[in-house]
N, C-alpha and C positions, 0 to 999 in steps of 0.2 A: 255981589259978585259970586260967580260960581266957583266952587272949590274943585281944584283938579283931582281927578280920580286916582287913587292909589292902586298901583298894581300889587297883587299879592306877592309876598316874598317867598322865594323857593327855599325849602328847608336845606340846610347845609348837609353835604354827603359825609358820611362817617370817614374817618381817617384811614380805616382799613381799606375801604373801597377805593379811595384815592391812591393809596400805595399800590394796590393791585393793578390799577390802571396805568400807573407809571412803570411797573415792572414788565409788562407785555405778556404775550401768550406763554403757557407752561411748556418746558422741554420734555421730550419722551424719556422714559426710564431705560437704563442700559439692560441688555439681555442677561439672563442668569449664566454663570460659568458652566462649561461642559463637564459632565461627570468624568472621573479618571478612567483610563483604559484598564481592563482586567489584566493581571499578570500572565505572561506566556509560560506555560509549563515546559520544563526541560525534557526532551525525548529520552527515554531510557533505552537500554540495549534490547535488541530483539529477543523475544522469548524463545528458548530452545527446548521447552518442556514437551514431552511426548503427547500427542493428541489423545484425548480421552476416548473412551469407547463410543460415546455419543458422536464425536467428530469423525470417527473412522467408518461410520455407516452412512449410507446414502439415504436421505429421507424418502420415504415412499409416498404414494398417493393416498387418497382416502380409502381405496379398496386394497392396496398392496402394502405389506410391511416394509420396513427399511431393509435394504440389501447391504451386507457387509462388503468391504472393498476386496480387491483381488488378493492382496497379501494375506489378509486374515482368513479368507476362504481357503487358500492353498495350505496355510498352516493347519487349519482344522482338518482338511482331508488327510494330510500326512499323519496327524495324531491319531485319526480314526484307523488308518491302515496299520500303524504300529500296534494299536490295541488288538486289531483283528489278527495280525500276525502272531502276537504273543499268545492269544487265546488258542489259535490253531496248533501252535507248538506244544501247549499244555495238554490239549485234547488228542493230539495225533499219537497213535500207538508207535512204539519204537520200531524202526525199520531194521530188517535183517541186513547185516553187513558181512558178507562172506569174507573169510580170510583169504588172501591171495595164495595161490598154489606155489609149489616150489619147496624142495627139501632143504634142510639145513646143511651146512658144509660137511657134517659128519654123519649124515643119515638121510632117511627119506620117509615117505608115507605121511606127509602133512595133510590132514583133512581140510578141504575147503567147502564152504557152504554150510558149515555148522554154526548157525547164527547165535545159538545159545551159549556156545563155548567161549571162554575168555582166551586172550592170546597166550596166557600161561598154560591153560589146559590143552590148547592145540599143540603147543610146543612139547608138552609132556607126552601126548599120544605119539607124536613123531619120533621122539627119542626112544620110547618104548619099542616101537616097531623096528627102528633102526638097529636095535640090539640083535634082532633075529634076521636081518637082511644082509646078504653078501652077493657080490657080482664079480665077474672076471675083470680085474683091473687092466689086463692087457688087451681088452677088446678095443678095436679101432672105432673112433667116433662115439665113444661112450658118453662124453659130456653133452652130446646133442640129442640123446634119446630121452624121451619122457613118456611114461605110461600112466594111465589113470584107471582106477578100479573102484567098484562099489562093494559094500559088504552088507550082510545081514547079521545083526548082533543081538544076542539075547539080553534079557533084563539084567543079567549079572555082569555084563560087559565083555562076554566072550564072543568072538567072531565065529559064526557057524557056516557061513557061505561067502564066497568071493566070486565076482563076475566082472567082466570088462565094462567100463563105463561107456565106450563107444566102439565096441568090436575088438576082437583079438587081433593084434598087429600081425601082418604077414611078413614083414622084414625079419630075417633070422635073428639079427642082433636085438631088435626091439622085442621079438618074441621071447628071447632068453631073459631079458630084463623083466618082462611081464611075468614069466613063470617064477622067477626068484622073488618078485614082490608078492605074488600070490602065496607062495610058501611062507613068507615072513608073516603075512596077515593071519594065516591059519596055525602058526606055530604056538603051541600051548605054553611055551616058556615065556611068551610075551603077553599072555592073557592072565587075568582080565585087564582091559585098558584102564588107565588111571583117569576115569571120568566120573563125576558124581552120578549117582543112580538116576536122579530126576532128569539128567541131561543126556542119558544114553540113547533115547529114541532119536535125538537129532542126528546121530551118526549114521542112521539107516538111510538118510537122504544126502549124506556127505560124499564127496569124491576124494579118494586117497590118491595123491599124485606122487609119483616116484621119479626122481631124477638122479642118476648116479654121479653127477658132477662132483668132484672132490672126494668121492667115496673110494676108499682102498680097503679091501678085505683080504 
């Protein structure tokens, strides 16, 4: 009798493979957590600081330099003008300031145009000449009469010649005041004039103005 053929036996699967088969397919991994958001900075107060010199200029092009703004340019011009004005005042020679004419209340003969004389020296000349001057106090319209004379004075301060500054007046009253003023200037009792020697030449170009207002002799 023929023996039945034996089928080869299948090797038994390992237990791990059997367990994996029973568990089914693998599940996907969960996504990683999102990173935390960065902290939001607190806004500070607006800056009130003055802009720097770099911020006050306008940037130029490749060929032109930066141009300063209008306020800075105006301030620069004003500063330049002030410096020029100060320099001119330092270099400018002193200007002659003639003393205003008109005699003091008790006299006359105040010189005007004597730029080198001080106010005190002009007053001294007027008071000296007034000592030798007299007019008729009863003359009508005396306070409205004004006469002007020029003099030639020597280096010692003595007046040698007197002439009218703008013509001898034709009005009889003004002519009388003119003659009395001329005599006062030539009176040796009032010479020499109280003027420093170095300032005497300035009197040759001065005008001596006589006004009898307030004068009683």
